[in-house]
N, C-alpha and C positions, 0 to 999 in steps of 0.2 A: 504494499500500499504506500502511496506517495502522500505525505503530509505537505500541506501548503502554508505558506506564510505570505504576509503582505509587505514585508520590508519596513514596517512602521514599529520602531524599537519601543517596547514597553518599559524597559528598565535597563540601567547600567549597573552591573554588580561586580564586586571585587573577588577574585580568586583568593580563597582564604587557606587552602591546604592542598598539597599535591603529594600523592602516594604512588611510588613506583611499584608495579607488580609484574614481574616477568617482562612480557612483550607489550603490556598495556600500562596505562597511566590513569589513576583515579584522580579527578579534579573536583574539588568542592568549592562552590560558589556561594556567596552570602544570598540568602533568599529574600527577594523583594517582598515588602509587606503585603502588596495586593495580589500576589500570587497565591490565592486562597483556595483554588479549585483543583489542585495537583493530585496525581496518582502515579504510582510507579509504572513505567512504560510510556509516559507521555513524551511527545516530541517537542523539543524546545530548540529554537535556532540560537546558537551561541556564536557571536561574531559571524553569523550567516550560515554556519555549519549545523545541519540538523542532528542533534544528539538525543539519545534516549535517556530519560530521567531514571537512574539506577536506584537511588535511595534519596529520601529527604526527611528533614525535621523542621522545627520552627525556626532554626537558625541558618540552615544551609541546604543546597542542592547538590547532589553528587552524580557525576557522569563518568563513565568509563571510556577512555579514548584508546581504541585498539591500534595495533601497529600501522595498519593501512591509513587510518586517519592522521596519525602522527606523521607519516611519511608524506602523504598527499598535501597536508597544509604546512609541512616543514616546521612542525612544532618542536622547539627544544624544551623538554620538561623543566629544565633547570631555570628557564626564564618565565615560567607561568605564574609563579607565586607573586600576588600583588597586582597582577594584570587587571584591567577592568574590561569586562565583557558586556557587549550589546546582547540583551535577551528578548526573544519574542515566542510566546507560546503559539502553537499551531492554531489556524483559523478553524472556526465552526461554521457549518453550513448556515447561511443567512446573515453572517457577518458582513458589514460593509468593508470593501477593499480600498483603503485610502492610499495605498502605494501601488504596487503591481504584483501579480502572482509570482511567487518564488518557491522553489522546492527545498532549499537548504542543501543541494548538492553543489559543492564548490568546484568550479571547473579549472581554476588556475589562480595564481597570485599576481597582483598588480603592484608595481613599485611606485612609491610617491616621489614625484619630481618637484612638486610645489605644494605647500600647505601653510597658508598665512591669512591673517585677518586683514580686511580692507574696509574701514568703517564698521557698519553693522553686519557686513557680509563676510563670508569665509571662502577664500578660493583654494580649490583642491585639484591638482593636476596629477593623473596617474598613468604611467606607461604600462600598456596591457600587451599580452602576447598577440602577435599578428593574426593567428588563426581565429581569434575571437572577434576580430574587427567587423566581420561580415554580419554580426548580430548586434552591432552597436552604431547608432546614427544620432546626429544632432536632434535634440528634443525627444529622443527615445529614453528608455529606462535601463539602469544598470544597478545591480546590487553590489555595494561595497561594505564588507564586514556585516552583512545582514540589513543594511540600510538602503531602502529603495530611493534612488537619486535620479533626477532628470539630467541627461547629458546636455551640457552648455555648448560643447564643440568637440569636434574630433579633428586633430591635425596629425597626419602620419599615424603613429601608434600611441599618441598622447591623448587622453580623454580628459576634458576639463569640466569641473562642476562649480557651481556657486551655492554654497550652503547658507540657508537662512538661519537666523538666530536660534529658533526653536530646534533645528536639527543639531546645531552645535551644543546646545544645552542638554539635549536628550540622549545623545549618543557619545562615543569615545573618539570620533574621527579627529577632532581637533588636537588630541593628545599625541598623534603620531608625528614623527619628523621625516624630512627628506631622506630617502633611502630605505625607510621601513616598507614592509609589504602588507597588503590588505587582500582578504579573500574576495574573489570575484564570482558572480553568478550573472549570466547574461539573461536577457528576457526570454522567458519560457514560451511565450506565444510566438515570438520571432523564430525560435529554434524549431518549434513544431511546424510553422508555415513553411520555412525553407526546406525542412525535411520532406514534407508532403510534395513541394515543387520538384524536388530531386527525383521523387518516385515518377512523377508525371513526365519528366524529361527522359 
């Protein structure tokens, strides 16, 4: 089953514990106060990656990151403690979708080449792998660390965004520096459309 997200971050939460177990890593994140409807097995987007809730209590949410997840997202367990993660619970049927449909399946990493404030706005430029550019266009949508963003412009392999103050406050995107990497997920509907066109051709 594919769980869907909207890319509208519900909370940003701190990683409070990291436990290494053989080829997996258990990550415990501080539980947001309004996450009151949880059950084990729920899907939660963590920095855009769909993770399964393994355990939880009043203080923390616990996820197991398997070897493949660690490798795909290039996660160094030694650097996880203290990180702030964007969190979003999966959508319910009938919910309004204020962002765009996302699956939580990270396709690649994008590298930040610009990330700075300009007045009340915040400009973010990200270099993305060229194989993803066919799914990205000006005024289209792209998921960065689980955040649904509108593409401001595309120049060569550089995709630019202008973040509004609410996005800066609600997410962790302003905390990253030039050279850091962000999880990328391209538009689900664009991928489906182009895939269907390839069958027709």
